[in-house]
C-alpha positions in Angstrom: -16.9 76.1 21.5 -14.8 74.9 18.3 -14.3 71.2 18.9 -11.1 69.8 17.1 -11.7 68.9 13.1 -8.4 67.0 11.4 -8.3 66.6 7.9 -7.4 62.8 7.6 -7.0 61.9 4.0 -6.4 58.1 5.1 -10.1 58.0 6.0 -11.2 59.1 2.1 -10.9 55.7 0.9 -10.7 57.5 -2.6 -12.6 55.4 -5.6 -13.3 52.7 -3.1 -17.1 51.6 -2.9 -19.1 49.5 -0.3 -18.6 46.3 -2.3 -14.8 46.2 -2.0 -15.3 44.8 1.2 -18.7 43.2 2.2 -21.0 43.6 -0.9 -24.5 44.6 -0.1 -27.2 42.2 -0.3 -29.8 45.0 -1.7 -29.0 48.5 -2.7 -29.9 51.1 0.4 -29.2 54.6 0.9 -26.5 56.5 2.1 -24.6 53.5 3.7 -21.9 53.9 5.5 -18.4 52.5 3.8 -17.6 49.5 6.1 -14.4 50.6 5.7 -14.2 53.6 7.9 -15.4 51.8 10.7 -12.6 49.0 10.5 -9.8 51.4 10.0 -11.3 53.5 13.0 -11.8 50.6 15.3 -8.3 49.3 14.0 -6.8 52.9 15.3 -8.9 52.9 18.6 -7.4 49.1 19.1 -11.2 47.9 19.6 -11.3 44.1 19.1 -13.8 42.7 21.7 -16.9 44.1 24.1 -20.2 44.9 22.6 -20.8 47.3 19.8 -24.2 49.5 19.3 -25.2 50.8 16.2 -28.7 52.3 17.1 -29.3 53.4 13.2 -28.2 50.2 11.8 -29.5 50.4 8.1 -28.5 47.7 6.1 -25.7 46.9 9.1 -22.4 48.3 7.5 -21.4 48.7 11.2 -21.8 44.8 11.7 -19.4 44.2 8.8 -16.6 46.3 10.6 -17.0 44.9 13.5 -16.9 41.6 12.3 -13.5 42.4 10.1 -12.4 43.6 13.5 -12.7 40.2 15.6 -16.2 41.7 17.7 -18.2 38.9 18.3 -21.3 40.8 20.1 -23.5 43.5 18.3 -26.8 44.9 18.8 -28.6 47.2 16.2 -31.9 49.0 15.9 -34.0 50.4 12.9 -37.6 51.5 12.6 -37.3 50.6 8.3 -38.8 47.1 8.0 -36.8 46.7 4.8 -32.9 48.1 6.7 -34.2 45.3 9.4 -35.0 43.0 6.4 -31.4 43.5 5.0 -29.7 43.1 8.0 -31.3 40.2 9.3 -30.7 38.4 6.2 -27.0 39.3 5.8 -26.3 38.7 9.6 -28.1 35.3 10.3 -26.2 32.0 9.8 -28.4 29.7 7.4 -27.2 26.6 5.7 -25.7 27.1 2.1 -27.3 23.7 1.3 -30.6 24.8 2.4 -30.7 28.0 0.5 -29.8 26.0 -2.7 -32.9 23.2 -2.1 -34.8 25.9 -1.5 -34.2 27.8 -4.6 -34.2 25.0 -6.5 -37.7 23.8 -5.3 -39.2 27.6 -5.9 -38.0 27.6 -9.0 -39.7 24.4 -9.8 -43.0 25.4 -8.0 -43.1 29.0 -9.5 -42.7 27.5 -13.3 -45.2 24.4 -12.9 -47.8 27.0 -11.9 -47.5 29.5 -14.9 -48.0 26.9 -17.0 -51.8 27.1 -16.6 -53.0 30.5 -16.8 -55.9 29.6 -15.0 -53.7 29.8 -12.0 -53.2 33.6 -12.1 -56.7 33.8 -11.1 -56.6 32.5 -8.0 -54.3 34.5 -6.6 -55.4 38.2 -4.8 -53.1 41.0 -5.2 -51.5 42.6 -2.4 -52.5 46.1 -1.1 -50.5 48.6 -2.6 -50.9 52.2 -3.1 -51.7 53.4 -6.9 -50.6 49.6 -8.0 -50.9 50.5 -11.5 -49.4 53.2 -11.5 -46.0 51.7 -10.5 -46.7 48.1 -12.6 -47.7 47.0 -15.4 -50.2 44.3 -15.1 -48.2 41.3 -16.6 -45.3 42.3 -14.1 -48.0 42.3 -11.4 -49.6 39.1 -12.0 -45.6 37.5 -12.0 -44.7 39.1 -8.8 -47.4 38.1 -7.0 -46.5 34.5 -8.2 -43.1 34.8 -6.4 -44.7 36.2 -3.2 -47.2 33.7 -2.8 -44.6 31.1 -3.2 -42.8 32.8 -1.0 -45.0 33.2 1.9 -45.3 29.3 1.9 -42.0 29.0 2.9 -42.0 27.8 6.8 -38.3 28.4 7.8 -38.6 32.4 9.0 -34.7 32.8 7.9 -35.2 31.3 4.8 -38.3 33.2 3.8 -36.1 36.6 4.5 -33.1 35.7 2.8 -35.5 34.9 -0.2 -37.0 38.1 0.4 -34.1 40.3 -0.4 -33.7 39.3 -3.8 -37.9 40.0 -4.2 -37.5 43.4 -2.6 -35.1 44.2 -5.3 -36.7 42.6 -8.0 -40.1 44.8 -7.0 -38.0 47.9 -7.4 -36.3 47.3 -10.8 -39.4 45.8 -12.2 -41.8 48.7 -11.3 -42.1 52.1 -13.1 -39.9 53.7 -10.5 -36.5 55.2 -11.8 -34.2 53.2 -10.2 -31.3 55.7 -10.0 -33.7 57.8 -7.6 -34.0 57.1 -3.8 -36.9 59.3 -3.9 -40.4 57.7 -5.7 -40.2 58.8 -9.2 -41.7 57.7 -12.0 -40.1 56.9 -15.6 -40.9 58.9 -18.2 -43.6 57.9 -20.6 -41.2 57.0 -23.5 -39.5 54.7 -21.4 -42.7 52.8 -20.2 -43.0 52.0 -23.6 -40.2 50.2 -24.0 -40.0 48.8 -20.6 -40.7 45.1 -20.4 -38.9 43.6 -17.9 -38.7 39.2 -17.3 -39.9 39.2 -13.9 -38.7 35.8 -13.0 -35.4 36.2 -15.0 -34.9 39.0 -12.7 -35.6 37.5 -9.8 -33.6 34.4 -9.8 -30.5 36.0 -11.2 -30.9 38.0 -7.8 -31.2 35.1 -5.7 -28.1 33.6 -7.7 -26.2 37.1 -6.7 -27.5 37.3 -2.9 -26.4 33.5 -2.6 -23.3 33.9 -3.9 -22.4 37.2 -1.8 -23.5 35.7 1.1 -21.6 32.5 0.9 -18.4 34.5 0.0 -18.5 37.2 2.3 -20.9 37.0 5.1 -21.5 33.2 6.0 -17.7 32.5 6.6 -17.8 35.1 9.2 -20.6 34.4 11.2 -19.1 31.4 13.9 -19.7 32.2 17.6 -21.5 35.6 16.6 -24.3 37.4 18.0 -26.1 39.8 16.3 -29.2 41.1 17.7 -31.1 43.5 14.8 -34.6 45.1 16.4 -37.4 46.6 15.0 -37.4 49.7 16.9 -36.0 53.0 18.1 -33.1 52.6 20.6 -34.2 52.9 24.1 -31.8 52.6 27.5 -31.9 48.9 28.9 -29.7 47.3 31.5 -27.7 46.2 28.3 -24.5 48.6 28.1 -22.2 48.8 25.4 -18.4 49.0 24.8 -18.3 50.8 21.6 -20.9 52.8 19.3 -20.3 53.0 15.5 -23.4 54.5 13.6 -23.9 56.9 10.7 -27.3 58.8 11.7 -29.3 60.6 9.1 -28.1 63.9 8.4 -31.3 65.5 8.3 -34.8 64.8 8.2 -35.8 62.1 5.5 -38.1 64.5 3.4 -35.3 66.8 2.9 -32.3 65.0 2.5 -32.4 61.1 2.0 -35.6 59.5 1.5 -34.9 56.4 2.9 -39.1 55.6 4.0 -40.0 56.6 0.1 -37.0 54.4 -1.3 -38.4 51.6 0.8 -41.9 52.0 0.0 -42.9 49.1 -2.7 -40.7 46.7 -1.3 -42.4 47.2 2.2 -45.7 47.3 0.8 -45.2 44.1 -0.9 -44.3 42.9 2.7 -47.4 43.7 3.9 -46.6 46.6 5.8 -49.7 49.0 5.9 -47.6 52.1 7.3 -44.9 52.5 4.7 -46.2 55.4 3.7 -45.6 56.9 6.8 -41.9 55.7 7.6 -40.3 59.0 6.8 -42.7 60.6 9.3 -41.8 58.7 11.9 -38.0 58.8 11.3 -35.8 61.3 12.9 -37.0 64.9 12.3 -40.2 63.4 10.8 -42.5 65.4 13.1 -41.8 69.3 12.7 -41.3 71.2 15.9 -43.9 73.9 17.3 -40.8 76.4 18.2 -37.3 76.8 17.6 -34.5 74.4 18.8 -32.1 77.3 20.3 -29.6 75.5 22.2 -25.9 74.9 22.0 -23.9 75.5 19.1 -26.5 74.8 16.6 -28.9 77.9 18.1 -27.2 80.5 16.0 -27.2 78.6 13.2 -31.3 77.7 13.1 -31.7 81.6 14.1 -30.2 82.5 10.8 -32.1 80.4 8.8 -35.5 81.2 10.3 -34.7 85.0 9.8 -35.4 83.6 6.0 -37.9 80.7 6.5 -39.6 80.0 9.6 -41.0 77.0 8.3 -37.3 75.5 7.2 -36.3 76.5 10.6 -38.7 74.5 12.6 -37.8 71.6 10.2 -34.4 71.6 11.2 -35.0 72.4 14.6 -37.2 69.5 15.1 -34.4 66.9 13.4 -31.4 68.3 16.2 -33.7 68.0 18.9 -34.6 64.5 18.1 -31.1 63.9 17.4 -30.0 65.9 20.7 -32.4 63.3 22.4 -31.5 60.1 20.5 -27.6 60.8 21.9 -29.0 61.5 25.6 -30.3 58.0 25.4 -27.2 56.2 23.7 -24.7 58.0 26.1 -26.6 56.5 28.8 -25.6 53.5 27.8 -22.1 53.5 26.9 -19.4 51.7 29.5 -16.8 53.8 31.4 -13.9 54.3 29.1 -16.3 53.2 25.9 -16.3 54.9 22.5 -18.8 56.9 20.9 -17.9 56.8 16.9 -20.5 58.9 14.6 -20.0 59.1 10.8 -21.8 62.0 9.8 -22.4 64.9 7.1 -22.6 68.7 7.5 -25.9 69.5 5.3 -26.4 72.7 4.0 -30.2 74.5 4.1 -30.7 78.2 2.8 -27.1 78.5 1.7 -26.3 77.8 5.8 -24.1 74.5 6.4 -25.0 73.3 9.5 -22.4 72.0 11.7 -23.8 68.6 12.6 -20.2 67.1 13.8 -19.9 70.0 16.2 -23.2 69.2 17.5 -22.7 66.0 17.9 -19.6 66.5 20.1 -21.3 69.0 22.2 -24.0 67.0 23.0 -22.0 63.7 24.0 -19.8 65.9 26.2 -22.8 67.0 27.7 -23.7 63.6 28.6 -20.4 62.9 30.4 -18.7 61.9 27.0 -15.1 63.4 26.5 -14.5 64.8 22.9 -11.0 62.8 21.1 -11.4 64.3 18.0 -13.1 64.3 14.6 -11.6 63.6 11.3 -13.1 65.3 8.3 -13.0 62.6 5.0 -13.6 63.8 1.1 -16.9 62.2 0.3 -16.4 60.9 -2.6 -18.3 57.5 -3.0 -21.7 57.6 -0.6 -24.6 57.5 -2.7 -26.4 60.3 -2.0 -27.5 63.9 -3.9 -24.2 66.3 -3.9 -26.2 69.2 -5.1 -29.8 70.4 -4.3 -31.7 73.1 -5.8 -32.8 75.8 -2.5 -34.7 77.5 -4.9 -36.5 75.1 -6.7 -35.2 76.7 -10.1 -33.8 74.8 -12.6 -29.8 75.1 -13.1 -30.0 76.9 -9.9 -27.9 74.5 -7.4 -25.5 74.4 -4.6 -23.2 71.8 -2.9 -24.3 69.9 -0.1 -21.7 67.8 1.2 -18.3 67.5 0.3 -17.3 65.8 3.2 -18.2 63.4 5.9 -16.9 63.8 9.6 -15.8 60.9 12.1 -16.6 62.4 15.6 -14.9 60.3 18.4 -15.6 60.6 21.7 -15.0 59.1 25.1 -17.2 57.9 28.2 -15.2 59.1 31.0 -17.8 58.9 33.7 
């Protein structure tokens, strides 16, 4: 069965970026435009009830909910960096207190670095290949900031100041900042790379405070946003709307959330930081092909060319399907499910993830209402890949996104 897809230019938001509505406190891969959620919630006349985002990332869906008047929202993710960003944005903290802590932090750091002997007192964190990713001077200076951040007693305040620290870690490392995967700068670029760690950090602190004060803080009155570091599992809690943008494929071959977050998570003391991509959807390769429903023919076709890739794709759809099963159980009768997803290409075969999602929700008692197709123009992810790994031999991976809307009818 082919589920209805309607080309809807209203949802293209051509030329618009995330920052047009709710600037992010921290860069994060493949974030959903809050404008999409805002417009679809308005179209469906949803302004009350409980909202769930089971793969919440840096929290785009909550921005959409806030703008539409929803006051109770729940999010889940298993990337510690995603949870850090989301909680920092959606936890109400006194601006006065944040400013006081910034002043105190600046004073403490600059007093500390006046005596070079102080640097020797600090123990470096356990970072994999630490000297490969950071110069000695950058390491020392990052470690000073971390030392004073760790001493902040108020956990909400500490979390807020860790967000610009995470951005500083990435910007002052030898990683290529225009990449989401962990790639090191070229040798000639490193020769001219001498970042002012403290200058970068406090600029990012000032930027974060300005964004938080102007875009988030005013919206956080009488709001409950519960963000948990875990996979979503059904509970007694049920929801009136699910608004989410799940991964479009396994992290290893699509958007590498874990790789992007690795250094930040290691500086935060997450000892399994380099295993996160393997923990995410499709992270563990299946031992057999997933041959259920609409996706079966596509996996069979990939299998004819490459069995290993077919197993990897199978793993993703098995995990996505199981996740939808759990989510559908938790939607109230009459509640809506809104998934924003792209259809990736593997071995020159475009996989109909939108159709898979519609089909799986229908199997769980949710009637498919409509799928909107929107032009993908502003989401930060690769538009081309190289399936043969030969230079110059590239294919378009995604040109459109799909907004799949279903309704629980039982």
